[in-house]
Each structure stands twice: as C-alpha cells, then as structure tokens.
N, C-alpha and C positions, 0 to 999 in steps of 0.2 A: 201472555209476553212475559210476565214477573216467573211463572215458573219456565218458561224456556230459558230465560236470562240465569234464572239457578243451576238449570241443568248443565248450562254452558259451563258458569263457573265450577260445578261438579267435575268438568271434562278438564280443567284446566286451561279455559278458553278467556279473554278478558273482552268483555261486551264493550264496543266502541258507540254502537249506535243502533236505532231499532226503527223499523219502517212497518206501518200498519195499511193495508189498504183492503178496503171492503167493496170489490168488484160487484157487478150486476151478476156477470158471466164469467166463470174460471176460463183463461186463457188455456187452451188445450196444450200448446207447447211450453210456453215459458212458467204456467200459473200465474203470474203475474201478468199486467199489460206491458205491453211494448215500452208505453210511456215510462211506467212505473219501474220498469227493469232496468232502462238508461238512467232514470232518477239515482237507483240504487248503485248501478254501478260507477255513477260518478261521484256519490258520497261515500262509498268503498275506496275508490281512489283519494280522495280528501282524507280521508282518516287512517289513510293505510293498513286498510282490513285486509287480510289474507282468506277469511273463509265468509262465505253467506251461509247461514243458518235459516232452515225454514220451519215452521211451526208442524207445515203439513208433511206428509208423506209424500214424494216424487215417485212418479213412474220412471221406468230406466232413460225412457225418449225426453222427458223433461228433466232429469238430470243433467243429461247431455247438451241439450239445446240453451239451459242455465250456465253450465260451465263454459260452452264455446262464446255464449254472446257476451260473458263478462270476465273470461279468462281467471277465474279465481276457483278455490276449492270451495264444492257445496255440498253441503251436508243436509239431508232432512232428519227429523225429530226421531224416526226409529235409528238411524245411523248413530245419532249421537247417544240414545240411552244404550246401544248395543256396546260404543266405544267406552262408556261410563264402567257397564259391567265387566268388560273384558279387561280393564284398568284395576277392578276392586276385586274380581275372583282371586282367591287365595288356595281353596280346597281343590283337590283333585274334582270331584263333582262339580262344584260353580266351574272350572276352568272348561271341561268339558261341556257342559252345558250352554256355556257363553259361545264357544267357538262354534257348536252347532246349529245356534241360532245365527250367528252371523255367515253362515255357511248357506244355510237355507235362506236368507235376507239377498244374500248376491247372488247365488247361483242366475235366477231371472235377469240380474243385470250384467252377466260375462258378455252380453252380446253387443253392449253399448260400445261406442269407437273408442279408440285407446286415448283421446284427450280426456274425455270425462272419466274413463276407468281409473285413469291413472290419478285422477284428483280424489277419487270417491276409497279406492283400495289401495292406492300406492301403485298401481300397474302390474301386469302380469307378464312383462317382459318385452324387448323388440319396439320396433316403431310402430307397429299394428299386428294385431293378432293373427290376423288372417284366418279364412275359413279352417284349414289345418291345425293352425294353433288352437282357435278357439274350440274346436272340437275335443282335442286334447285335454285342455284345461276345464270344460264341460265334464268329461272323463273323472278326472283326478277328482274335481270338486264333488261329485255324485260317490266315487269310492271312499272320500275322505267322510262324506256325512253317514255313508253304512258302517266305516270303521267305529265314529264316533257314538251312532247308536248303539252299536255293539258294547262297547265301552261303559256306555251310562245304563246299558240293560245289567251289566256286571257289577257297576256300582250300586244299582239299586237293589240286587240282593244282599249286598251286605248292608245296606239301608234296613231292609225288611229284616234281617236278624237281630241288630239293634233294636228295633221297632218291637219285636216278637219278646225280645229281654227286659224291655221296660214296660210292657203291657203284663206279662209274668209277674213284675214285682208287686201289682197291686195299688201301687202309688199313683194318685191321681195326675193325670197331665194337662197343663194348663198352655196354650199357645198365644204368642202376643201376635196379633194382626193388625194393619193400620196404613196408611199413606205412608209414601216415605217421607222420612226426617221429621216424622209426628214424636218420636222420642224414644222409640220402644227400647232400643238398647240401653239408653240412659236409665231409663225405668228399671230395666232388668239387672245391670249392674248396681241400681242402688237397692233395690230389694234382697239380693242375694250377696251383697257384697262381693261383687267380680268384677273383673277388669276387660270384659269384652270391648272390641271396639266401637267408639260411640263418637262420632263427630257432627257438626253442626252443617251437614250438606245432604244431598239428596242421592240415596243407595249408598249412603257411608257402609251398611251391612248387607252382603249378601249370602255370606254362608250361614248355615244354621248353627245357634248355639243352644246347648242345652246345661241347666243349673238347677240346683235343688234350692227350693225354697221352703223354709221352716215357719213354721206357724207356732205361737204357745201350746201348752197343752198337748206337746209330742207328736204334733198333726207336721206334715210336709207334703208338696208336691214339686213335682219334676217343671219347670217352667223353661218352653223355648222361643227363643227369638228368629223370625223368619224375615225374609227380604220384604222390603217396602212397596206397596202397589202405587199406582201412578195411572191417571184417566189415560185412555189409548194405551194401554200397556201395549207392546209390541207382539203381534199372536205368536211369532216363531219363540220369541222371548217366554212366553207364558206356555208355551207348548214344552219346550226345551227345559224349564224350570217344573214342569208338571209334577215330576217324579217328586221332588223333593217339598213342594207345595200337597203333596197328595197325605205327607205326613201327618198333616192337620186334620184328617179325619179320625187318628186316634185320639184327639184333644177331648176331655172331659168339658172343658170352658175355652172359649175364645174370649181373650183380654183384648178389645178392640181400641187400640189407643190414639186418639185423635188430638193434634193440635189445637187448641181453644183459641190461639191467637192468631190462627190462619185465616186470611180475608174471608174467606168463604167455608167454614170447618163442616157446614152441612152437606157440603156439595162432596168434598173430600170423605166424608161418613158414607154418602150414598154411594160414590166410586166404589170404595172398598166393600161393601155389602153388595154390587153387582158383582163383582169379579169372585167373591165369595160363593156368590148363586150359580155361576158359570162353572166352579170347581165342584159343584155339587156340596157346597158345604154348608150352608143357609140353615140347616136342622139342626147345627152345633149349637147349645145355650152360648148364649154372649152376653159379656160385663161390657159396658161402654165406659173408656176411663178418657176423660177429659187433661191431657198433659197440658205442660205450660201455662198452670192457672197463674202462675207469677208473674207473667207478661200482661195480663188483663186486669182490669179493676174486678175488686172480690164480688161486686153485684152482679156483673156479666155473667163470671164463670157460676154464681149459684143459679142465675135465671136460665142459662142454658142447661144447667144439670138438671134443674128441675123439669122443664120442657122436654128434654130427650132421654130422663130416666138415666142421668148417668152419675159417675163419681169423678169429681174433681181433684186433682193433685197436682204436684210439681215433683218433677224426680228430682230436682236438684234440693228437694226439701224433705228429708224423711220424716218431719212432725206431719206431714201431711197425709201420710200414708195408712193412719187408723183407719178410716171410712172405706178404702181400699181393700184391707184384709180383711174387715169385718164383712164386707159383701162378698168377698171370694169364698171364704169360709161358709158362708149362708148358701151359697148356689151349690158348692161341693158338699158339704155334707148335711146342710140343712139348719135351720136356727138352734134346735132342739136335739139334734142328732147325738147318740151316746159316743163317748171320745173312743178312739182305738190308736193303735199304733202304726203309724205310716210307713215304716219301714225304716226307720234312723236314719 
C-alpha cells in the first residue's frame, strides 16, 4: 500500500484514504465484496475523492462494474504506471514506447461501456460507441499500434548504430540497474559530475543517459542509467521497453543499486534479479551497491553489506565512493591488471 501511495504521488494524485481487504474469495464482478464496495463509495464521498485506485489489475468488465457502482474514475495499478511513464517520457524513443504500451493495454478494453471507458481513457466520442463506432476505434487502434511498432523499429536501428560505436571504442560499459527510486540517477550524477534528471519519486528517470566515468591512472568507463524496475512491472510496458533494455546486454558490469533504507531491501533486490533473468541478462557480472546508507544506522548498512556481499554508499556523499570505485576497478580490470589507456 505504501508503494501504491508513492506511485499515486508520482502521478500527482493526493491520497486521501486507504482501504485494505483480505477476502476469502475475490468477487468476480467488483473485486471487492459488495459491502466493502459500498463502504469505499461512502468514504470516497465523505473525503471528496475523485479517483479509486486499485493495486490489482482489473479486467475490463470489473472496471466497468466498479465505475458504474461508484460513479468515480477507476484506475488499476497498470494504468497508473502507464500514466506516470506517459507524463515522464521525454525522448522520441520513450514517447513511442509508452504510447505503444498504452494502446496494447487499452485495446482489449475498448469494448466496455461508454461510462466506464470515459473514466478510464477520457472517452472515444459520442453518447456510446455502438458497434460501428467500436469497430472503427478498434481498427484505428490496431493501425496506430502497427505504425508505432514500425517507428520503434526505425529508432532501434539508430540505437544499434550508437551501440556499435560504443563497443568499437573498447571502453568498458557499466549499466546502472535497480528498483525504481533507489537513487541510480543521483549516483550517476555524483560519480560523473553531470546533471541528469534525479528526483525523490518513483520512475523519475525513463530515458537512457550515458556518461563517462574517469578513474585514476587514465582509466575510464561509459556508465549508463536505465529505467527503474518495480514488482509486477506491466507486461506491455516491459515489452515496449525491451529494445531499450536490450542495451544492457552490452554491459561489462551491472551496478545493481538498491535502497538500503527500503522497508524490505532484499525483496526489491530479488524483484530486480527476476526481471534481469526474464530479460536474459542474469549472466552479466553484477556488483550490488547499497545506496542511501546515510538514512540508516552505520551498523545496519555494514551488516547488510557483509551478508549480501555489497558495497554501501551514499550518493549524496562522494566521500563514501572510494570502496565502490575500487570494487568496480577490480571487477573490470582485475586487482593486478596492467594499466591501459581507456580511450581518453
């Protein structure tokens, strides 16, 4: 529920109430039981809420039924995450990927009644689509999906050329991965003295950023920031961003950044590792970095670092970077490797 609230805040929603139910059996029509749904409706009226947000993903019929029963806008977890991505995407790649994921998500939901649809997507015109209107909208959506897929493929060719140039430079590539809001962008900025977007909110970074990180003794690497992961990442979103995430396959080392102050850091680490395995990237050498060490007691950070064989840092305190840089050098060149010019 804390994570759902954080997602809501990231989408500029004000959370005014929370309801938790552990039913013996999921209601097939409303997800919540009828009594609980009435309770939610009354509370929403009392709190003057405009939106009901579900942590679960709702089937099209459930979206329609809940919207009809409550007369409120209804969002599920996937829709919320897609909205956040749509708000944050800045690059051409990111915008195409997000729109493609949104259309793939919405396509099966075009058949719901106009009332539910207007609350989900803003409506598709008229008092009700009707069969003919619905067929037109389905065809347009499919045509748009094909167009975006072709556009994404064209953009992918440009990425492939850039990747080839990076590989030809013979400079080692390090990619930052981790749970959303673990502090990857802040760490990138601090390590490379750059100024990529870094905010204390979920999914602040969607677009890939690559910077050069210089080590002592004339060594350097290219370090790349990527979109953060989250539990139950929407499949359509993962599918749309797969071409971007495939760039991780070029990495010589993955810096897995985890928030040591997270209520359950090991669960977040496991989620990221599962997604990396799904992407076929679990074979790449990995260095676990426990960020935000300034937010916990030093002994807590040390104990977790020992248990997980990780390096603890605070992205806000460059004085903590020395063990991390030493570990990166050892992983990339070996502790006793001869020095070489890394390409300036």
